[in-house]
N, C-alpha and C positions, 0 to 999 in steps of 0.2 A: 208331798215328796217323802219317800221312805227314809227313816233314820236308822242309826245303828241298833236301836232297841227293836225295831221291826225285823231287821235281819237276824238278830239274836233269837227272837221269838220263833221266826220261821225255821231256823236251824236247830232250835231246841238247846241252845247254849246260853251262857251268861254274856252280858255286854262286854265284859273284859275279854272273854275268850274270842268273841266275834271280832273285837278290835285287834287282838293279836293275830288272828288268822288273816285279816285283811291287810295289816301293815307289815307282817313278816317279823314282828318283834316278839321275843319270848317263845316258849315251846308250845306247839299245838300239833296234835297228831295229823298225819296226812289225811285220814278219813274225815276228821273234823274240819280241817282247812277246806277240803273239797266241798263238804256240805255247806259251810258258811259262804263260800264263794258262789255256789249254785243259788243259794237263797238271795244273795246280793244281786246276782244277775236277774233272777226272776222278778225281784222287786224294783229293779232299775236303780239300785242304790249306788251313789257316787260319793266316796269319802271326800270331805273338804280338805283343801290343802293345809289349812291351819291345824286341823285335827291330826293329819299325818305328820306334820312338822312337830307337833307337841309330843306325839308318840315315839317318833324316831330320831328327833333332833335334826332332821333334814328338811330342806325346802322342796325337794323333788323338782328343782329348777336348775338349769345350767345357763350361765351367762356366756354370751358370744360377743366379742368386740372386734370390729374390723374397720379399716379405713375407707372402704368403698362398698356400696351395695349395687351399683349399676355397671360394674365391670365383670366380664365373663368369668374370670377365675374365681373371684369372690362370691359371685352368685352361685356358681356350681358347688363350691365348698359348702356354702350355707345350705344348699339343697341336701347335700350328703349328711350334714349335721342334723338338719331337721328330720329327715327320714329316719335316721337312727334313733333320735330321741323319742319320736312319736312311737316307734316300735317298742320302746322301753317304758312308755307311759309317762314320760318326763316332759316338763315345760321348758320353754326357751325364752330368755330375755335378750334381745338384741340391742347392742350399743353401736351406733353409727359414729365412729370417731374419725371424721374426715380431717386430714392433715391441715394444720394451720388455722383451725377454727377455735373460737371460744368454747364451743360445745365439747370439743375433744378434751380441753383442759378440765372442764367441769366433770366429764366422765371419770377421768383419772383422779381428780382431787376430791370428788364428792360422791357420785353415784355408786361407783364400784366399792367404795369404802363401807357402804351400808351392808354389804355381804348378803344380799338377798338371793344367794345362789349357793349350791353345794360345791361347785367347781366352775372353772372358766376356760374357754377356748379362745385364744388370742390369734387372730389371723393377720399375718403380714405386718406385724409391728416392727419398727426399726430398732436394732440393737443399740445404736449410738444415742437414741433418745432416752434411754434408761427407763422406759415405761414398764418393761417387763420386771425390772428390779423393783419398781414401785408396786407392781401388782403382787409380787411374791411376799411383800410385807403384810398383805391382807390376811394371809394365813389360810388360803384355800388352795386345793390342787389346781394346777394350771398346765395346759398343753398348748404349745405353739404350733400353728400350721405355717411353716416357713420360719426360719430363724437359725441361730447359732447353737442352741442347746446349752448355753452356759448356765442358765438358771432354771430352765423348765424342760419337760419332755418335749420332743419335737417330732412332727410328721412333715416330711417335705421330699421333694426330688433333689437330686444332686444337680444344681443349676450350672455349676462350673463344667461338669461333665457334659451336660446337654449342649452347651454352646461349643465346647471343644469338638463334640461329635458332629455337630452341624457344620462346623468349619472344616473338619477333616474330610467330611463327605465332599465338599466343594474342591478341596485340595486334591483329593483322590481322582476327581474328574479332570484335573489338569488346570484348574484356576489358580492364579497367583495374585491377581488384583482383586482382592476381596475386601469389601467395606462392611463395617458393623454399624447398624442404625438403631438408635434408641437409648434412652436414659439421660441423666443429667437434669439440671434444673433445681429448684428449691427443695423438691421432695425426691431426691435421687435415691431410689429404693435399693435395699440390700440385695434383692434378687437381681436387679439390673446390673449391679456392680459385679456380682458373681458371674453372670453370663458374659459380661465384657472381659473379665479375667480369663474365662475359658477360651474365648475367641483369641485373645492375645497369646495365651499359652500355646494354642494349636499353631498359630502363625509363626511364633518364635521357634517352636520345635521343628517346623518344616523349613527353617532358614528364610522365612519371609517377614522378619521383623521390620525391615525397611518399608514393607507394603502395608503395615498396620494403619488403618484409617477408621477412626470413630467419628460418626456424625451424630451429634446430640439431637434428640427428638423427644417430644411428648410420647408417652407409651400409650398410643391409641392409633386407630386407623387414620384419622386426619393428620396426626403427628407424623406417621410414617410416610404418608402421601406428600406432605410439605417438604420433609427432609429429602426424600428421594427425588422430588421434582428439581430441587437445587442441585443435588449431587449428579443427576443424570444430564443436566442441562449443558455441562461442559464436556463435549465429545472427546477432547484430547485427554482429559483426566478421568474419564468415565471408567468405573470398575466393570469387570465382567461378571461379578457375582456379589450378592448382598446377603448378609446374615441379619435377620430382624431379631431384635431382643425378645419379641413375642410374635405370634401369628398376626395379630392386628396390624402391627407395624409392617410386617412382611407383605400383607395383603395391600396395605396402602402403597407400598413400593411397587407392587405389580400394577396397580391402577395408574400410578404416575408414569411408569414405563410405557404402558399401552397408549396413554394419551400423547406421549412424545413419539409414537411410532416405533418404539423399541420392542423387538420380539422377545417374549419370555416363553421358553428358554433359549431361543435361537441366538440372541445377542446377549441376553442377561439371564443369569440363573439367580433364583431367590429361594432361601430356606428360612423357615421360622421355627419357633419353639412353642408348644402347647397342644397342638391338634385341636384348635378352636373349632366351633361349629361351622365357621366359614371356610375352613381349610380345604375340605373336599370340594366345595363349590368352585374354588379357585385353583384346584389341582395342586395345592401347595405341598411341597416336600417339607416335612416338619419332624420335630421330636415330640412324641406323644406322652402327655401326662394325663391323669384322670383325677381332677379335683374333687369329684364327688366321693371317690374312694378315700382320698385324703381326709375329707370331712368325716366319713364313717370311721376311719381308723383313729382319728382324734377323739371321737366320742368313746370308742372302746377303750382307748388308753386312759382317758379321764375317769371313766366309771371304775376302772380297775384301781386307780389311785384313790378315788373316793372311798372305795371299799377297804383299801389297805394303804393308809397314809404313810407307812414306812416303806412302801414299795420303791425300789430304785427307779430313777428316771429312765424313760424309754426314748431311744433315738431311731426313728424309722426313716431312713434316707434311701429312696428307691431311685433307679436310673430310668430316664425316659428312653423310649424305643424309637429308633429312626423309622419313619414312614416315608418311603420314596414315592412321589407322584411325578407329575410332568412339569414342575416349575424349575427343575434342575437338569442340566445336560453338560456334555463336554463343551468347552469354550469354542466360539465361532472363530476359526482361523482366517 
C-alpha cells in the first residue's frame, strides 16, 4: 500500500508539502496541490484518519444521536445526513439513544464525553430532559434536528403551523367535529405537543373550542389503528374528521374506519402530517415535510460552525406544504 513518501516522490515534492496538500493545512500552490492529489490518486493512497487528525486537529468524524432508527422520519433524516457527509469525505458515528434505556444514559454520560467527533447532530432530543444542555458542555458544535433552539442551532419544520394548517383545511371543508389522534404516554414528544397545540389553536380560533377532542395514541400505524377503532366505534359521538399527529397514525385511522365499514372520505375525512412514503398509497391528504433535506441542512450548518466556532446559531424553521389527496372532503350531510 502506498504511503505519503511514495506520493511525495511521485509528485516531486517533500513529504511535508505532500501532507499539507492532502490535508489542506498550510500554504501550497494550486499547481502543487493538484500534482500531489493526482499522484495520490494514481497510487491509490488513502490518508489515515489518525494522520489527518494529527495534522489538522480534527477527527473528520461527525456524531449523530437519535432516539429511534426504525421510524420513517429518523431513517430519512439519517439518509440525508449520511449522503451529505459521504459527499464531503467525512465519517459518521451513530448513537442509538432509545428513550428509557440504560444505553441512552451511557451514551450521554460516557460515550459522547470522549469527543471522538468534530461536531454532533442531535435528532429529536426532548428539551425537558436537559440532554442538549449536557451535550453543550462537551465543547463541540451541535445542531438539532427538531427542538426549541435555546442552546443549539436548529433545523426543523414549524410543527404548530403544520397541525393548524391541517385542522384549518378540515374546518374550511365544513367539519366541526374534528378529533386529534396521537401523542401522550411516557415519552410524550416535543413535536407531538407542538402539533396538538396547533390543532387546539385552530379549533379555538374557529369558535370550536367545545369540540376539541384529543385521543392519546402511540405514534405509529398500530397506535393510530387502535385509537381510531375505539373512537369510531361509538356512532353517536363519532367525529366527521380526524387529524393524525403523523401520517402513520392517520393511515392507521383510515384502516380502522374501513374495517368498520366507514367510508373515507364519504363519512370520515382524515388528514396527516409528514407525507410519509405510505401517504400516496392511501391517498392521504397531508402536510409535506422532507426529512432528508433537513438532514442535509443540518450537515451544512454543522460544518459551517466547525469551520467558524464563533458563528451565530442558525435557526431554519420551514413550513410544511398542504398536499390535498382524496382522504378529505366536505362532511356527509
